[in-house]
C-alpha positions as CSV (number, residue, x, y, z in Angstrom):
1,M,49.4,129.7,106.8
2,N,50.4,128.0,103.5
3,K,51.5,124.3,103.3
4,V,55.2,125.0,103.1
5,N,55.2,127.2,106.3
6,K,53.1,124.6,108.0
7,Q,55.6,121.8,107.2
8,Y,58.4,124.1,108.2
9,Y,57.0,124.8,111.7
10,I,55.9,121.1,112.2
11,L,59.6,120.0,111.5
12,L,61.0,122.7,113.7
13,I,58.8,121.8,116.6
14,L,59.5,118.0,116.2
15,L,63.3,118.6,116.2
16,I,63.1,120.7,119.4
17,I,60.8,118.3,121.2
18,S,62.7,115.1,120.0
19,G,66.1,116.7,120.9
20,V,65.1,118.0,124.3
21,G,63.1,114.8,125.1
22,L,65.9,112.3,124.2
23,T,68.5,114.4,126.1
24,L,66.4,114.6,129.3
25,Y,65.4,110.8,129.0
26,Q,69.2,110.0,128.9
27,H,69.9,112.1,131.9
28,I,66.8,111.2,134.0
29,K,66.2,107.7,133.1
30,L,69.6,106.3,132.1
31,G,71.4,108.4,134.7
32,L,73.8,110.0,132.3
33,S,75.5,112.9,134.0
34,W,75.7,116.5,132.7
35,Q,79.3,116.8,134.0
36,P,82.1,115.4,132.0
37,D,84.2,114.9,135.1
38,D,81.4,113.5,137.2
39,E,82.8,111.5,140.2
40,N,80.5,108.6,139.4
41,T,82.1,107.4,136.1
42,I,82.7,104.1,134.4
43,W,85.9,103.2,132.4
44,K,85.8,101.3,129.1
45,F,89.0,99.5,128.1
46,N,89.6,98.1,124.6
47,V,92.4,95.7,123.7
48,E,93.1,94.6,120.2
49,L,95.6,91.8,119.5
50,Q,96.9,90.2,116.3
51,I,98.2,86.6,116.2
52,T,100.4,85.3,113.4
53,P,100.4,81.5,113.2
54,K,104.0,79.9,113.0
55,T,103.0,77.3,110.5
56,T,100.1,76.5,108.2
57,N,97.0,75.0,109.9
58,S,98.7,76.0,113.2
59,T,96.9,75.3,116.4
60,L,96.6,78.5,118.5
61,K,96.0,79.0,122.2
62,L,96.0,82.3,123.8
63,N,96.0,83.2,127.5
64,L,95.0,86.9,128.1
65,F,94.9,88.4,131.6
66,V,91.7,90.2,132.3
67,P,90.7,92.2,135.4
68,N,89.9,90.1,138.4
69,L,87.4,92.4,140.2
70,K,84.8,92.1,142.9
71,R,81.3,90.9,141.7
72,G,79.3,93.9,140.3
73,D,82.3,96.0,139.5
74,V,82.6,94.4,136.0
75,L,79.6,96.1,134.2
76,D,80.2,94.6,130.7
77,E,82.8,92.2,129.3
78,H,83.1,91.0,125.7
79,I,85.6,89.0,123.6
80,S,85.4,89.3,119.8
81,A,87.5,86.6,118.1
82,A,86.0,84.8,115.0
83,G,86.5,81.1,115.0
84,F,87.9,80.9,118.4
85,G,86.7,78.9,121.4
86,K,86.4,81.4,124.4
87,I,86.2,81.0,128.1
88,I,87.2,83.0,131.1
89,L,88.8,81.2,134.0
90,H,90.5,81.9,137.3
91,T,94.0,80.7,137.6
92,D,95.0,77.9,140.0
93,D,96.2,80.3,142.8
94,G,93.0,82.5,142.4
95,D,94.9,85.7,142.1
96,N,94.1,86.4,138.4
97,K,91.4,85.8,135.7
98,V,92.5,84.7,132.3
99,A,90.7,84.6,129.0
100,V,91.5,81.4,127.3
101,L,91.2,81.2,123.5
102,S,91.9,78.3,121.3
103,K,91.6,77.6,117.4
104,S,92.5,74.1,116.0
105,Q,93.6,75.4,112.5
106,A,94.8,78.8,111.6
107,D,96.8,79.7,108.5
108,E,96.5,83.6,108.6
109,K,96.6,86.5,110.9
110,Q,93.9,86.4,113.6
111,T,92.4,89.3,115.4
112,V,91.2,89.3,119.0
113,I,89.4,92.2,120.6
114,Y,88.7,92.3,124.3
115,D,86.3,95.0,125.8
116,V,85.5,95.5,129.3
117,S,83.5,98.2,131.3
118,V,84.2,98.7,134.9
119,A,82.9,101.0,137.7
120,S,85.4,103.7,138.6
121,G,87.1,102.6,141.9
122,A,86.5,98.9,141.1
123,Q,88.1,96.8,143.7
124,F,90.5,94.0,142.7
125,I,90.3,90.7,144.5
126,A,93.2,90.6,147.1
127,P,95.6,87.8,146.2
128,Q,96.4,84.9,148.4
129,V,99.2,85.5,150.9
130,P,102.2,83.5,149.5
131,K,103.7,81.0,151.9
132,I,107.1,82.5,152.6
133,N,108.9,79.2,153.1
134,H,107.7,77.8,149.7
135,A,108.5,81.3,148.1
136,K,112.1,81.2,149.5
137,A,112.7,77.8,148.2
138,H,111.4,78.8,144.8
139,V,113.8,81.7,144.7
140,R,116.8,79.7,145.7
141,K,115.9,77.1,143.1
142,T,115.6,79.6,140.3
143,L,118.7,81.6,140.9
144,E,122.3,80.4,140.3
145,S,124.7,80.2,143.1
146,R,126.5,83.5,142.3
147,Q,123.2,85.3,142.0
148,L,121.9,83.8,145.3
149,I,125.1,85.0,147.1
150,A,124.5,88.5,145.8
151,L,120.9,88.4,146.8
152,L,121.6,87.0,150.3
153,T,124.4,89.7,150.9
154,T,122.1,92.5,149.8
155,A,119.3,91.2,151.8
156,K,121.5,91.0,155.0
157,D,122.7,94.6,154.4
158,I,119.2,96.0,154.0
159,A,118.1,94.1,157.2
160,E,120.8,95.7,159.3
161,Q,119.8,99.2,158.1
162,S,116.0,98.8,158.8
163,A,113.9,99.0,161.9
164,D,110.7,97.6,160.8
165,S,108.9,96.0,157.8
166,G,108.0,99.4,156.3
167,T,111.6,100.5,156.2
168,L,112.6,97.1,154.9
169,V,110.3,97.7,151.9
170,G,111.4,101.3,151.3
171,Q,115.2,100.4,151.5
172,S,114.6,97.5,149.1
173,I,112.7,99.7,146.5
174,R,115.5,102.3,146.8
175,F,118.1,99.7,146.2
176,I,116.7,98.2,143.2
177,N,116.2,101.6,141.6
178,D,119.9,102.3,142.1
179,D,121.9,101.5,139.0
180,G,125.2,102.2,141.1
181,N,124.8,98.8,142.7
182,L,127.2,97.4,140.0
183,Y,128.1,94.0,141.8
184,F,124.4,93.2,142.4
185,W,123.2,94.0,138.9
186,Q,126.2,92.5,137.2
187,E,125.2,89.2,138.8
188,M,121.5,89.5,138.5
189,A,121.1,91.2,135.0
190,Q,124.6,91.1,133.5
191,G,124.5,95.0,133.3
192,L,121.9,97.6,133.5
193,P,118.5,96.0,134.3
194,T,115.3,96.3,132.5
195,N,112.1,97.2,134.4
196,K,111.1,93.5,134.4
197,Q,114.4,92.5,135.8
198,R,114.0,95.2,138.4
199,M,110.6,93.8,139.4
200,K,111.8,90.3,139.7
201,A,114.7,91.3,141.7
202,L,112.5,93.3,144.1
203,N,110.3,90.2,144.4
204,Y,113.2,87.8,145.3
205,L,114.7,90.5,147.7
206,L,111.4,90.9,149.7
207,T,110.9,87.3,149.7
208,E,114.3,86.7,151.2
209,L,113.6,89.3,153.8
210,G,110.7,87.3,155.0
211,L,108.1,89.6,153.3
212,P,105.4,87.9,151.2
213,N,104.7,90.0,148.2
214,V,103.1,90.2,144.7
215,M,103.4,92.6,141.8
216,L,100.3,94.6,140.7
217,H,100.3,95.8,137.1
218,V,97.9,98.7,137.1
219,V,96.2,101.2,134.6
220,P,96.0,104.6,136.2
221,Y,92.6,106.3,135.9
222,Q,94.2,109.5,134.5
223,H,95.2,107.8,131.4
224,Q,92.8,108.1,128.4
225,G,93.1,107.2,124.8
226,D,96.1,105.0,123.7
227,I,98.0,103.3,126.4
228,S,101.5,101.6,126.2
229,L,101.8,98.4,128.2
230,N,105.5,99.2,128.4
231,N,104.9,102.4,130.4
232,L,102.2,101.0,132.8
233,P,103.2,101.4,136.4
234,V,103.9,98.4,138.5
235,W,103.0,98.4,142.1
236,V,104.2,95.9,144.8
237,S,101.9,94.7,147.5
238,V,103.7,93.5,150.5
239,Y,101.9,91.6,153.4
240,F,103.0,92.4,157.0
241,E,101.2,93.4,160.2
242,N,98.3,91.2,159.0
243,A,97.4,93.4,156.0
244,W,98.5,94.2,152.4
245,H,100.6,97.4,151.9
246,I,100.9,98.7,148.4
247,Y,104.0,100.7,147.1
248,D,105.0,102.2,143.8
249,I,108.0,100.4,142.6
250,K,109.6,103.6,140.9
251,T,109.1,106.0,143.8
252,G,108.8,103.9,146.8
253,Q,105.8,105.9,148.0
254,A,102.9,104.0,149.7
255,I,99.7,103.9,147.8
256,M,96.7,105.1,149.8
257,H,93.2,104.1,148.4
258,P,94.7,102.3,145.4
259,N,91.3,101.3,144.0
260,Q,90.5,105.1,143.5
261,K,93.7,105.7,141.6
262,A,94.1,102.8,139.2
263,L,92.6,99.6,137.9
264,V,94.7,96.5,138.9
265,W,94.7,94.4,135.7
266,W,96.8,91.5,136.6
267,V,99.0,90.1,139.5
268,G,102.5,88.5,139.2
269,N,105.5,88.4,137.1
270,Q,104.0,87.0,133.9
271,N,103.4,88.8,130.6
272,F,100.0,90.4,129.8
273,A,99.3,87.9,127.1
274,Q,100.9,84.5,126.3
275,V,100.3,82.4,123.1
276,S,101.3,78.9,121.7
277,G,101.5,78.1,118.2
278,G,102.0,81.7,117.0
279,Q,103.4,85.1,117.5
280,I,101.4,87.9,119.2
281,K,101.2,91.6,118.6
282,I,99.3,94.1,120.8
283,V,97.9,96.5,118.2
284,S,96.2,98.8,120.5
285,F,95.3,99.3,124.3
286,T,92.9,102.2,124.9
287,A,90.8,103.6,127.7
288,A,87.9,105.9,127.7
289,R,85.9,107.4,130.6
290,Q,82.1,107.7,130.5
291,G,79.9,109.9,132.7
292,I,77.3,107.4,133.9
293,S,76.9,106.7,137.6
294,Q,77.7,103.2,138.9
295,E,74.3,102.9,140.6
296,R,72.4,103.9,137.5
297,Y,74.4,101.6,135.3
298,L,73.9,98.6,137.6
299,A,70.1,99.4,137.5
300,L,70.4,99.6,133.6
301,K,71.9,96.1,133.4
302,N,68.9,94.7,135.4
303,N,66.3,96.2,133.1
304,S,65.9,94.6,129.7
305,L,64.5,97.6,127.9
306,K,67.1,100.0,129.1
307,Q,69.8,97.3,128.4
308,N,68.6,97.2,124.7
309,I,68.9,101.0,124.5
310,Y,72.3,100.9,125.9
311,E,73.5,98.2,123.6
312,F,72.6,100.3,120.5
313,S,74.1,103.5,121.9
314,L,77.5,105.2,121.2
315,L,78.6,104.4,124.7
316,N,78.8,100.8,123.7
317,L,81.3,101.2,120.9
318,P,85.0,100.3,121.3
319,A,87.0,102.8,123.0
320,Q,89.1,103.6,120.1
321,T,86.0,104.2,117.9
322,Q,84.5,106.4,120.6
323,E,87.4,108.8,120.5
324,I,86.8,109.2,116.6
325,Y,83.2,110.0,117.0
326,K,83.8,112.5,119.8
327,I,85.3,114.7,117.0
328,I,82.9,113.6,114.2
329,L,79.9,114.5,116.2
330,M,81.2,118.0,116.6
331,V,81.2,118.9,112.9
332,P,77.4,119.6,112.7
333,L,78.0,122.2,115.6
334,S,80.8,123.7,113.7
335,V,78.7,124.1,110.6
336,L,76.1,125.9,112.7
337,I,78.9,128.2,113.8
338,I,79.8,128.9,110.2
339,L,76.1,129.5,109.2
340,I,76.0,132.1,112.1
341,L,79.3,133.8,111.0
342,R,78.2,133.9,107.3
343,I,74.5,134.6,107.5
344,I,74.0,136.6,110.7
345,I,77.4,138.3,111.1
346,G,78.5,138.4,107.4
347,V,82.0,136.9,107.7
348,P,83.2,135.9,104.2
349,T,84.6,132.3,104.1
350,L,85.7,129.6,101.6
351,G,82.2,128.0,101.4
352,T,80.5,126.4,104.4
353,F,82.7,123.2,105.0
354,M,86.3,124.3,104.2
355,P,86.7,126.4,107.5
356,V,85.5,123.3,109.4
357,L,88.0,121.1,107.6
358,I,90.9,123.7,108.2
359,A,89.9,123.6,111.9
360,L,90.2,119.8,111.9
361,A,93.6,120.1,110.3
362,F,94.7,122.3,113.1
363,R,94.4,119.2,115.4
364,D,97.6,117.9,114.0
365,T,99.6,121.1,114.2
366,S,98.0,122.9,117.1
367,L,96.1,126.0,116.8
368,L,99.0,128.7,117.0
369,W,101.3,126.8,114.6
370,G,98.2,125.8,112.4
371,I,97.5,129.6,111.9
372,V,101.1,130.5,111.2
373,L,101.6,127.7,108.7
374,F,98.2,128.2,107.0
375,S,99.0,132.0,106.7
376,F,102.4,131.6,105.3
377,V,101.5,128.8,102.8
378,V,98.5,130.8,101.6
379,I,100.5,134.0,101.3
380,C,103.3,132.2,99.3
381,G,100.6,130.3,97.2
382,L,98.9,133.5,96.3
383,S,102.2,135.3,95.5
384,F,103.2,132.5,93.1
385,R,99.7,132.7,91.6
386,A,100.4,136.3,90.8
387,Y,103.6,135.5,89.2
388,F,102.3,132.5,87.2
389,E,99.5,134.9,85.9
390,K,102.2,137.1,84.2
391,L,103.3,134.0,82.3
392,R,99.9,133.9,80.6
393,L,99.1,130.3,81.5
394,L,95.8,128.6,81.1
395,V,93.7,128.4,84.3
396,V,94.0,124.6,84.9
397,P,97.9,124.4,84.2
398,R,98.3,127.5,86.5
399,L,96.4,125.8,89.4
400,G,98.5,122.7,88.8
401,M,101.7,124.8,89.3
402,I,100.3,126.5,92.3
403,L,99.4,123.2,94.1
404,T,102.8,121.7,93.3
405,T,104.5,124.8,94.6
406,V,102.5,124.5,97.8
407,V,103.5,120.8,98.3
408,I,107.2,121.8,97.9
409,L,106.9,124.7,100.3
410,M,105.4,122.5,103.0
411,A,108.1,119.8,102.6
412,L,110.7,122.5,102.8
413,I,109.1,124.0,106.0
414,S,109.2,120.6,107.6
415,I,112.9,120.1,106.8
416,V,113.7,123.6,108.1
417,L,111.7,123.2,111.3
418,H,113.2,119.6,111.8
419,K,116.7,121.1,111.6
420,M,115.6,123.8,114.2
421,E,114.2,120.9,116.3
422,V,110.7,122.3,116.2
423,A,108.5,119.4,116.5
424,Q,105.4,121.1,115.0
425,G,106.9,121.1,111.7
426,L,106.7,117.4,111.6
427,S,102.9,117.4,112.3
428,I,102.0,118.3,108.8
429,T,100.4,115.0,107.8
430,L,98.5,114.1,104.7
431,F,95.1,115.5,105.9
432,P,96.2,119.1,106.6
433,M,98.3,119.0,103.4
434,V,95.3,118.2,101.3
435,I,93.2,120.8,103.1
436,L,95.8,123.5,102.6
437,T,96.2,122.7,98.9
438,M,92.5,122.7,98.4
439,S,92.2,126.2,100.2
440,I,94.9,127.6,97.8
441,E,93.0,126.2,94.8
442,R,89.7,127.8,95.9
443,L,91.4,131.1,96.7
444,S,93.1,131.2,93.3
445,I,89.6,130.6,91.6
446,V,88.2,133.4,93.7
447,W,91.2,135.6,92.7
448,D,90.4,134.9,89.0
449,E,86.7,135.6,89.3
450,R,86.4,138.4,91.8
451,G,89.9,140.0,92.3
452,G,92.8,139.9,94.8
453,V,91.1,142.2,97.5
454,E,88.1,139.8,97.7
455,A,90.4,136.8,97.9
456,V,92.4,138.1,100.8
457,K,89.1,139.0,102.6
458,I,87.9,135.5,102.2
459,A,91.1,134.0,103.4
460,L,91.1,136.1,106.6
461,G,87.5,135.3,107.1
462,S,88.1,131.6,106.7
463,L,91.1,131.7,109.1
464,F,89.0,133.5,111.7
465,A,86.0,131.1,111.2
466,S,88.4,128.1,111.4
467,T,89.9,129.4,114.8
468,V,86.5,129.8,116.3
469,C,85.5,126.3,115.1
470,F,88.7,124.8,116.5
471,V,87.8,126.2,119.9
472,F,84.5,124.6,119.9
473,I,85.4,121.3,118.3
474,F,88.2,120.5,120.7
475,N,86.4,121.7,123.9
476,H,86.2,118.8,126.3
477,A,82.9,119.7,127.8
478,L,81.2,120.0,124.4
479,Q,82.7,116.9,123.2
480,Y,81.3,115.0,126.2
481,W,77.8,116.5,125.8
482,F,77.4,115.8,122.1
483,F,78.9,112.2,122.5
484,T,76.8,111.4,125.5
485,F,73.7,113.1,124.5
486,P,73.5,112.9,120.6
487,G,69.9,114.3,120.8
488,L,71.6,117.7,121.0
489,L,72.3,117.2,117.3
490,L,68.5,117.5,116.6
491,L,68.6,120.8,118.4
492,V,71.4,121.9,116.2
493,M,69.4,121.0,113.1
494,A,66.5,123.1,114.5
495,A,68.8,126.0,114.8
496,M,70.0,125.5,111.2
497,L,66.3,125.4,110.2
498,M,65.6,128.7,111.8
499,I,68.7,130.3,110.3
500,G,67.6,129.0,107.0
501,R,64.6,131.3,107.1
502,Y,66.5,134.4,108.2
503,R,66.1,137.3,105.7
504,G,67.4,140.1,107.6
505,Y,70.6,142.2,107.4
506,R,74.0,140.8,108.4
507,L,75.9,142.7,111.1
508,T,78.5,143.7,108.7
509,E,75.9,145.2,106.3
510,L,74.9,147.7,109.1
511,Y,78.5,149.1,108.9
512,R,78.3,149.0,105.2
513,F,75.0,151.0,105.0
514,D,75.9,153.2,107.8
515,A,76.4,156.2,105.4
516,L,73.0,155.6,103.7
517,I,71.3,155.5,107.1
518,K,72.9,158.8,108.2
519,K,71.8,160.3,104.9
520,S,68.2,159.2,105.2
521,K,68.0,160.7,108.7
522,G,69.4,164.0,107.4
523,L,66.6,164.1,104.8
């Protein structure tokens, strides 16, 4: 065995052993699950805020609600805010936890990032039962006389139509969701109410009916990726029969096992974040689910060596960054697929990486519309290329004309589809536009060098390869495996290394040389 072959086999064996070993270590020692939908999961939430000071050298103080969970359910918690003093406290009533950040002098935009990882099914600390007499006194002090009359009248009507506490709650929720109660809403909200006004009205109504209650702002566990605070569900927790009972404000349905369905972020009628000395903007609120068991992760936190390994893993990145890497880590697998299609099967493509880029562009348009738009634009682009060739233009000006024509075509497609109320036409963003124009340019060069028939073959081969890559890149299970077990990338490299030494026939060449094989057998 010569020196080159020896190095080749050593590298191949190292890649396989390292990839398999790292993957098994993460599964066995760190407790990472093979299943993307494992029931033992943790949730990582990421909140990014921007604060603009009202004046130069303004003093800023931010109060940000954070989950108030039972000890052990908060697996990791971190606040990133340069120059701010940071502390997490319980509110005076003990119902909430709030992160308090302050800065004495600020004259430009400030960024605050809050990250928290919690066990799935994390239990929030039950709020204190409000003293009903004090709560009633507060309501009557808050409302104007006409509003109070409307509230008392409504409470009396609901009480007469209800048999017990449960029906009182159900009737109250139905009432506040009915916009037909014009007199009530004219007094309480001066017209159609907002969601926050409905929430307050329900709180006042249940209080007047003698039912202690608090509002729960929750993040449902089925939500992943970007989350809008405006669309988060609000539950109401009502105390009767010596226990808390939770209901969905929109539907009025009782919530059974609430900790399994959502994370309770904060309690009460206050806003998610309050700032003094500036204006606040919530840039992003994201959630990501990770497949690591709660028991394993709790053990991980108590082990300094494993803790360090976890701290420097992809799982410790912010949730928004994780979503990006789930796509990026699939690119090497896509390249491996292209190598198999080109070297083993013999599918002609526009290079190695162009089909992968086209597959990524399909993410913005969806697969079906992406194929349709790609085919249409490429056909039009090559048609114009044939026409421009008759004008006897130089190569570079001709390419410029083709690319400009493609951009105009894509703009016209967007306008026409918008008029037809087809949303996919508006999904043509800068990234797929650049990829399509690059593809037309490459195909035009192939047309010049190798002829039109070969250009069409390569275009069809690239479209087929891109479709296959799309199926793999955006497969939920594969994304989970490669993100959770990055050691699989070493196995991908090992497969690429083996394909790099392949010197046999492609599958398409067996068909190509079929006549020659038959002739040799005849001899």
